[in-house]
C-alpha positions in Angstrom: 52.2 150.5 77.6 50.6 148.8 74.6 50.4 145.5 76.5 48.5 147.0 79.4 46.3 149.0 77.0 45.3 145.9 75.2 44.6 144.1 78.5 42.5 147.0 79.8 40.5 147.2 76.5 39.9 143.5 76.5 38.7 143.5 80.1 36.5 146.5 79.3 34.9 144.8 76.4 34.3 141.5 78.2 33.0 143.3 81.3 31.1 146.1 79.5 27.5 144.9 80.6 28.6 144.8 84.2 30.5 148.1 84.0 27.5 149.9 82.4 25.1 148.4 85.0 27.4 149.4 87.8 27.9 152.9 86.5 24.1 153.4 86.3 23.4 151.8 89.6 26.0 153.9 91.4 25.3 157.0 89.3 29.0 157.4 88.6 29.9 160.9 87.5 33.0 162.7 86.2 33.6 160.6 83.1 35.4 163.5 81.3 37.9 163.6 84.1 38.3 159.8 84.1 39.2 160.1 80.4 41.8 162.7 81.3 39.9 165.6 79.9 39.5 169.0 81.5 41.1 172.4 81.9 44.8 172.6 81.5 47.0 174.2 84.1 49.8 176.7 83.2 53.4 176.3 84.4 53.7 176.4 88.1 55.3 179.4 89.7 57.4 177.3 92.1 56.5 173.6 92.2 53.4 171.5 91.7 52.7 168.3 93.6 50.1 165.9 92.5 48.7 163.8 95.3 46.5 160.8 94.4 44.1 159.8 97.1 41.7 157.0 96.0 38.7 157.5 98.2 37.5 159.1 101.5 40.0 157.4 103.8 43.0 158.4 101.7 41.7 161.9 101.3 41.4 162.3 105.0 44.8 160.8 105.5 46.5 163.4 103.3 44.6 166.4 104.6 47.4 167.7 106.8 50.1 166.8 104.2 48.3 169.0 101.7 48.4 171.9 104.1 52.1 171.4 104.9 53.0 171.4 101.2 50.9 174.4 100.5 52.5 176.3 103.5 55.9 175.3 102.0 55.1 177.1 98.8 53.8 174.3 96.6 50.7 174.2 94.4 48.8 171.0 95.2 46.6 169.0 92.9 44.5 166.3 94.7 43.1 163.7 92.4 40.6 161.0 93.5 39.1 157.9 92.0 35.8 157.4 93.7 32.8 159.8 93.7 32.8 159.8 97.5 36.5 160.6 97.6 35.9 163.5 95.1 33.0 164.8 97.2 35.1 164.7 100.4 38.1 166.4 98.7 35.9 169.1 97.2 34.4 169.7 100.6 37.9 170.1 102.2 39.5 172.2 99.5 37.1 173.9 97.1 37.9 177.6 97.1 41.3 177.0 98.8 44.0 179.0 97.1 46.8 176.8 95.8 44.8 173.5 96.0 42.9 171.9 93.0 40.7 168.8 93.2 40.4 166.7 90.0 39.5 163.1 88.9 42.2 160.5 88.5 42.3 159.1 84.9 41.7 155.6 83.7 45.1 153.8 83.2 44.9 153.9 79.4 47.9 155.5 78.0 45.9 158.1 76.0 44.0 159.1 79.2 47.1 159.2 81.3 49.1 161.3 78.8 46.2 163.7 78.4 45.9 164.1 82.2 49.6 164.6 82.8 49.8 167.1 79.9 47.0 169.1 81.7 48.4 168.9 85.2 52.1 169.2 84.5 53.2 168.0 88.0 56.8 168.3 89.3 56.3 165.4 91.7 53.6 162.8 92.3 52.7 161.3 95.7 50.5 158.2 95.8 48.6 157.7 99.0 49.0 154.2 100.4 49.5 152.3 97.1 47.6 152.7 93.8 50.5 151.9 91.4 49.1 151.9 87.9 51.7 150.8 85.2 50.8 153.2 82.4 50.7 156.1 84.8 54.0 155.2 86.3 55.6 154.8 82.9 54.3 158.1 81.6 55.7 159.9 84.7 59.0 158.3 84.1 59.1 159.4 80.5 58.5 163.0 81.7 61.1 162.8 84.4 58.5 163.3 87.1 59.5 161.6 90.4 56.8 159.4 92.0 56.7 158.3 95.6 54.3 156.4 97.8 53.3 158.1 101.1 51.6 156.4 104.0 52.2 153.2 102.0 50.6 149.9 102.9 50.3 146.5 101.3 48.2 144.2 103.3 48.8 140.5 103.4 45.6 140.0 101.4 46.6 142.5 98.7 50.1 141.1 98.6 48.8 137.6 97.8 47.0 139.0 94.8 49.9 141.2 93.7 52.3 138.3 93.7 50.4 136.6 90.9 51.4 139.5 88.7 54.8 140.2 90.2 56.7 139.8 86.9 54.5 142.4 85.2 54.4 144.8 88.2 58.1 144.5 89.2 59.1 147.4 86.9 56.3 149.6 88.3 57.4 149.1 91.9 61.1 149.5 90.9 60.2 152.9 89.3 59.3 154.4 92.7 61.8 157.1 93.9 60.7 156.5 97.5 58.2 154.2 99.2 57.4 155.7 102.5 55.4 153.0 104.3 53.6 152.6 107.6 55.5 149.7 109.2 58.2 147.1 108.6 55.8 144.4 107.4 54.6 146.7 104.6 58.2 147.6 103.8 59.2 144.0 103.3 56.3 143.4 100.9 57.2 146.5 98.9 60.7 145.2 98.6 59.5 141.8 97.5 57.4 143.4 94.8 60.4 145.2 93.3 60.9 148.5 95.2 64.6 149.2 95.7 65.7 148.4 99.2 67.4 151.7 99.7 64.3 153.6 98.6 61.9 152.0 101.1 61.5 153.9 104.3 59.3 153.3 107.3 57.8 156.7 108.3 54.7 155.6 110.2 51.0 156.1 109.6 49.7 159.6 108.8 46.3 158.7 110.1 47.7 159.0 113.6 48.3 162.7 112.8 44.8 163.3 111.4 43.2 161.9 114.5 42.6 165.3 116.1 42.4 165.1 119.9 39.4 167.2 120.9 36.5 167.1 123.3 34.1 168.9 121.0 33.3 169.0 117.3 31.6 172.0 115.7 28.2 171.1 114.4 27.7 168.0 116.5 24.8 169.6 118.5 23.1 170.6 115.3 23.4 167.1 113.9 21.8 165.6 117.1 19.0 168.1 117.1 18.2 167.7 113.4 18.2 163.9 113.6 16.2 163.7 116.8 18.9 162.2 119.0 18.0 162.3 122.7 21.2 163.6 124.4 19.9 162.4 127.8 20.0 158.7 126.7 22.9 156.4 125.8 24.0 156.5 122.2 26.1 153.9 120.3 27.6 155.2 117.0 28.7 152.6 114.4 31.0 154.0 111.8 31.8 152.7 108.3 29.4 149.7 108.6 29.3 146.9 106.1 26.7 144.3 105.0 24.9 142.6 107.9 26.4 144.9 110.6 23.5 147.2 111.0 21.2 144.2 111.8 23.8 142.9 114.2 24.1 146.3 116.0 20.3 146.7 116.0 20.0 143.5 118.0 23.1 144.1 120.2 21.9 147.5 121.4 18.3 146.5 122.2 15.5 148.9 122.7 17.0 150.9 125.6 19.9 152.2 123.7 20.0 154.6 120.8 22.0 153.5 117.7 23.3 155.6 114.9 24.8 153.7 111.9 27.0 155.3 109.2 27.5 152.8 106.3 30.8 153.0 104.5 29.3 153.1 101.0 26.4 155.3 99.8 25.0 152.5 97.7 24.2 150.6 100.9 22.1 153.4 102.5 18.8 151.8 101.4 19.9 148.4 102.6 21.0 149.8 106.0 17.7 151.6 106.4 15.8 148.3 106.0 18.0 146.8 108.8 17.1 149.7 111.1 13.3 149.7 111.1 11.7 153.2 111.4 15.1 154.9 111.5 15.6 158.6 111.1 17.7 159.3 108.0 20.0 162.3 108.0 19.0 163.3 104.5 15.4 163.5 105.7 16.1 165.3 109.0 13.7 165.0 111.8 10.8 165.6 109.5 10.9 162.2 107.9 7.4 160.7 107.5 6.1 163.8 109.0 7.2 163.3 112.6 10.2 163.1 114.9 11.4 159.5 115.5 10.5 158.2 118.9 13.2 158.0 121.5 13.6 154.8 123.4 12.0 156.4 126.4 8.9 157.5 124.4 8.7 154.1 122.8 8.5 152.4 126.2 5.9 154.8 127.4 3.8 154.3 124.4 4.2 150.5 124.4 5.8 150.4 121.0 7.6 147.2 120.0 11.4 147.4 120.3 11.9 146.2 116.7 9.9 149.2 115.5 12.9 151.2 116.3 12.9 153.7 119.0 16.1 155.6 118.7 17.6 154.3 115.4 19.4 156.7 113.1 21.0 156.4 109.7 23.8 158.8 108.7 23.3 158.7 104.9 25.7 161.6 104.1 29.4 162.0 103.5 31.7 164.0 105.8 29.7 164.1 109.0 30.9 161.0 110.8 33.3 162.9 113.0 30.3 164.9 114.3 28.4 161.7 114.9 31.3 160.1 116.8 31.5 163.2 119.1 27.9 162.4 120.3 28.6 158.8 121.2 28.9 157.1 124.5 30.4 154.0 122.8 31.7 153.7 119.2 31.7 150.5 117.3 34.0 150.3 114.2 32.3 148.8 111.1 33.6 146.4 108.6 35.3 144.6 111.4 32.4 142.2 112.3 31.7 141.5 108.6 34.6 139.8 106.7 35.7 143.1 105.2 39.1 143.8 107.0 38.1 146.7 109.2 38.0 150.5 109.2 39.9 153.4 110.8 39.5 153.4 114.6 41.7 156.4 115.5 39.3 159.2 115.0 36.7 158.3 117.7 39.5 157.4 120.1 41.0 160.9 119.6 37.6 162.3 120.4 37.7 160.5 123.8 35.3 157.7 122.9 35.4 154.2 124.2 35.8 152.2 121.0 35.1 148.6 120.1 36.2 146.6 117.0 35.4 143.2 115.8 37.8 140.4 114.9 38.4 141.5 111.3 40.9 144.4 111.2 43.6 143.2 108.8 43.7 146.5 106.9 44.4 148.3 110.1 46.3 145.6 111.9 49.2 147.8 113.1 47.0 150.5 114.5 44.7 148.0 116.2 47.6 146.1 117.8 49.2 149.3 119.1 45.9 150.5 120.6 45.2 147.1 122.1 48.6 146.9 123.7 48.2 150.4 125.1 44.8 149.5 126.6 42.9 152.0 124.3 40.8 149.6 122.3 38.5 146.6 122.9 38.3 143.8 120.4 35.4 141.4 120.6 33.2 139.0 118.6 29.7 139.4 117.2 28.4 137.0 119.9 30.0 139.1 122.7 29.2 142.5 121.3 25.9 143.0 123.2 27.6 142.3 126.6 30.5 144.5 125.8 28.2 147.4 124.9 26.1 146.9 128.0 29.2 146.8 130.2 30.7 149.9 128.8 27.5 151.9 129.0 27.2 150.9 132.6 30.7 151.9 133.5 31.7 155.6 132.9 35.0 154.9 134.6 36.0 152.1 132.2 35.0 154.3 129.2 37.2 157.2 130.5 40.1 154.9 131.1 39.8 153.3 127.7 39.7 156.7 125.9 42.5 158.1 127.9 44.8 155.2 127.1 43.9 155.4 123.5 44.7 159.1 123.3 48.1 158.4 124.7 48.8 155.8 122.1 47.8 158.3 119.4 50.1 161.0 120.7 53.0 158.5 120.9 52.6 157.6 117.2 52.2 161.0 115.6 54.7 162.6 113.2 54.5 160.6 110.0 53.0 163.5 108.0 56.0 165.8 108.6 58.4 163.0 107.6 56.4 162.3 104.4 56.4 166.1 103.6 60.1 166.2 103.9 60.5 163.3 101.5 58.4 165.1 98.9 60.4 168.3 99.4 63.6 166.4 98.9 62.3 164.9 95.6 61.4 168.4 94.4 64.8 169.7 95.4 66.4 166.8 93.5 64.4 167.7 90.4 65.8 171.2 90.6 62.6 172.8 91.8 62.8 175.7 94.4 61.0 174.9 97.6 60.7 175.9 101.2 60.9 173.4 104.0 57.6 172.1 105.5 57.0 174.0 108.7 56.2 170.7 110.5 59.4 169.1 109.3 61.5 171.4 111.4 60.0 169.8 114.5 60.9 166.2 113.5 
């Protein structure tokens, strides 16, 4: 632990100017929690599971798992790293009996020990990866079993991890179970040191959280408050990255409404500049004192197309599902920029024709399964405009694409129950009383 503490402190000193600037720029909060400080929990009545979900994507992925564990009699503590993840988790579980949302500590031994002394978990589940050496060692010293659920280790991440394989080998070897999404990830976990007999392929929990539905509560309110014209075509671009708002603005043209939802809040201002005259969700329809012009109104008034008829910016967290439900076509962000893609399951589950770019390495398995099943279109930046135009002009193709995608989702569901069962078995092995997950009985 001392070795890693020295390394962390050295990096912190060397990078302190940047860290301070970044903390101010992003208005980072929750420093007491990051240092492991906060209210202490008493002993759990039955068992207490700590689930670490780094940010919004991981929080959404464990949503059903938290419910299953709670229904099985466990207290659940959800800890997050990012401010957006904390906000999303708080939105989901604040006020929920048996679920607590806290900050994940820095991986300094003093912070980790202070945090674990407060939380007193009986089992820890790490969503996707996030293996920190001091945290893992401290759990081991306390006899707290640690598992990975919904595990993934992309080829890009694996290349970086291999440079530190000798240092990280004991950390991976300490995992009681690594429940991963597919066999490629399983092999990478084994190569990093996870015991072969502890690595299990359980599938991707995001298939389970993709709720198949034709309506989303609050979607009509979102449309009305932002000024979306429901009689005109709408393209929704979710989790966009740098340069993609400008690309989509050009690809959609003046006759199509476009709503963009940047992945990171610090990009909201940049995205607004790429969508001239856009209506921002945080300003509602009253921005600049008037409702934004629809494409139809802009053509009638002779407005220039680059002055943005029907451009909208979703600069909030937790409303993307509502926005997707309004769309005629969905474009998945971070897949046209070199940023490795975003989750495409949610809009497909809502029955939306969905398009991704060429860069989907972080969601490779899901994208490949959906493509094979005819439920997803992959295209390039150069072809995006034509693909959007074709889909908007063909309701039959949109329905066929969405129907095929929903079938793929149904065929891949069930990972959450399997991961719940693994956590319950770790609790039982630690001598903690538990009831079976309700969903596990159907596996």
